[in-house]
N, C-alpha and C positions, 0 to 999 in steps of 0.2 A: 504494499500500499504506499502511496505516496503522502507523506506527511510534511506539510510545509516548513515546520519547524524543526525538523529531525535531521536533515542533511544540509550541511554548509555548501557542499558540492553542488547541490541544486540550485542554491541561490546565486553561485558563482556562474552556472550554466545561464540562468536567465539573464544575469548582467551582460554575458556576452551577447545574448539574442537581442536585448534592449539597446545596447549600444551600436550593433550593426545592423539591425532590421528595423529600426523605428526612426522616422523622420517626422519630428514634431512640427506641425503647421499652427501658428498662432490663430486662436479662433475663440470667440467668446464663449462662456460657460453657458450651458442650457440646464434646465431642471430635468433630472432623470429619477427614476425609482429602481430600487433592487429587485431582480426576477430570479428566483430560484429554478435552477434546471436539474433535472436527472436524466442521463442520456446513457444508454448501452451502446458502446462504440464496437464495432465488429471489424478487426482488421483481418484482410485477407491477402497475403503475401504472395499467393500463386496467381501467374497469369500464363499466356501462351509463350513468353519468350523468356522469363526469369523468375526467380523466386527471391523474396526479401524475407530475411529472419530477424527477429527480436527477441531479447529476453524480456521478461515481465518488468524488471526495474528499468531497463532501457526505454521501453514504451511509455512507460508512467512518466519518465523524465521529460521525455519529447512533448508527449501531449500536454503536459502541464505547462511548459514553455510556449506552445501554441495557444493554449487557453488564455495566458496572460497577454500575450500579443493581441487577442481578440477582445479584451477587455474584462476578462473574468477575475474576480477577486482574489487575492494571493492565497487565500484558505481553501481554495478548491481541492476536493478528494478524488484521487484517480487510482483506481483499484484495478489491477489486471489478473487475469486468470486464463489457464490454458497453455502454460509454459512447461508441461511435464511434470517433472518431480520437484522442481525448485524455481525460485524467481530467476536463476541464473541460466536455467536451460532455455535453448533457443527453440523458436516455433515460428511457423508461418500463419497460424490461425490462432488469434488471440481476441478474447472478448475483455473489454474494459467498461467497468462501471464508473461513471463520471457524475460527480455532484458538485455544482458550484452556483455562485451567484454573479450576475452581471447587470449592469445599468441599462436601462431601456428608456426612452423618451417619455416623460411623465405627460399624462393626459391634461389637457387646459384646465380642466375643471378641478385638478388635484394640486396644481402647482403652489398654491399659496397656503394651503392648509395641511397637506398629507405631511405626516410626521417622518415617513420613510424618503422624503423628497431629498435628493443629493445633487450636488454640483459636478457636471461632466463635460468632457471636450469631446469633439470629433477629431481624432488623430490619425495621421496616415501611416501604414505598416507595409512593409516590404520585405518578404522573406526570398532570399535568393539561395538556392543550393549550392553549397561549395564556398560562399562567402559569408553567410549568417552564421556566427557562432552556434556550434552544437548541432548542425545540419550539413549533410553533404549530399550528393547526387543519389546515393542509395536510399534517401528517406523521401524519394518522389512519390512512391505509392501510399505512404503514411500520410504526408501532407494532403495530396489530392482527396483520399477517403475522409480526412478530417474536414476538409472543404465541403464534401458532399453530405457528411453525416452530422457534422457539429456546427459548422460556421454559420449555417442558414438559420440556426435557432438563436443566434446572438444578434445584437444591434449592430450590424455592419452594413456598408454601403459601397458602390463602385468597386465591386470585386473583379479583379483581372487575374486570370490564371493562365500560365504558361507551363503546363505540366504534361509533357508527353512522355508517359513513363513506360509505355508498352513497346519499348525497344529493348534489343539486347545491349547496344551500347549505350551508355548514360551520356546525357547532354553535357556539352563542355561546361566547366565550372562556371557558376554565375548565371547561366542561360536559363535553366528552369526556375520558374519564380511564382510567388503568389502575392498580390497586393491588394488593399483595402483600406477603407476608412473605418475604424473601430470607435464606438462610443466608450470612453474610458472614464472611470471617476477620478477627481482629484485624489491625491495621496492622503489628504486629511479626511476627506468623506470616506475614502476605504477603511482608513484605520478605526475612525468612529464607529462605522458599522459592524466591523469585527468585534470591537470592544462591548458595544451595546449588546450583542448576542452572547458574549460570553459571561456577562454579569449574572444573568439567571442561572447559568450553569454553575459559577462560582458559588452562589447562594444555596443552590441545592446541595452541592457538594459539601458545604460548611454545615448545613443542617443534618446530613447523613453523619457526618464526623461527630457532632455533638451528640446525637441519639446513641451512637456506639460508645 
């Protein structure tokens, strides 16, 4: 299972992704609301020309990085299954349970009064396989399947994909790409949202501790 606070290496991975794949374009903040998503992602690494293998740990890391690029909150949970006898075993067929929150434009009637309204910006994202940190040409099928299965569920626009994955020879470095604009909450809004959800859990844990 991917746990956002468990592995420093995953934070470093996303740092590389953010630095190389994100182009911030100044835009005014808009009112947004958090939307919870639960998606079963099915990775199929076999086609007529080649096979792509991942470990459960490896696909969890890459999917979490893709989610963050698309505006998901940093506490997204990504749990993969189907990797043989352990998370380090390779597989071409993996099912991943994904649970996360992402911002969506708030409805006009809700913007002034809704307690869950947060500030968000439209930001330009561009992933170039072989150039963006953490992704290479071998990730083409994964990125394309993420686009088809997950990206459509988030608040994104102007999606442009150049992902010709069904070829035996991979595209030259940096040619395969995925670009879009993602609605992304401000860091302050994201941190406040996570903290507000953790408070009831901390209270429940304290009550259980006192009863014991």
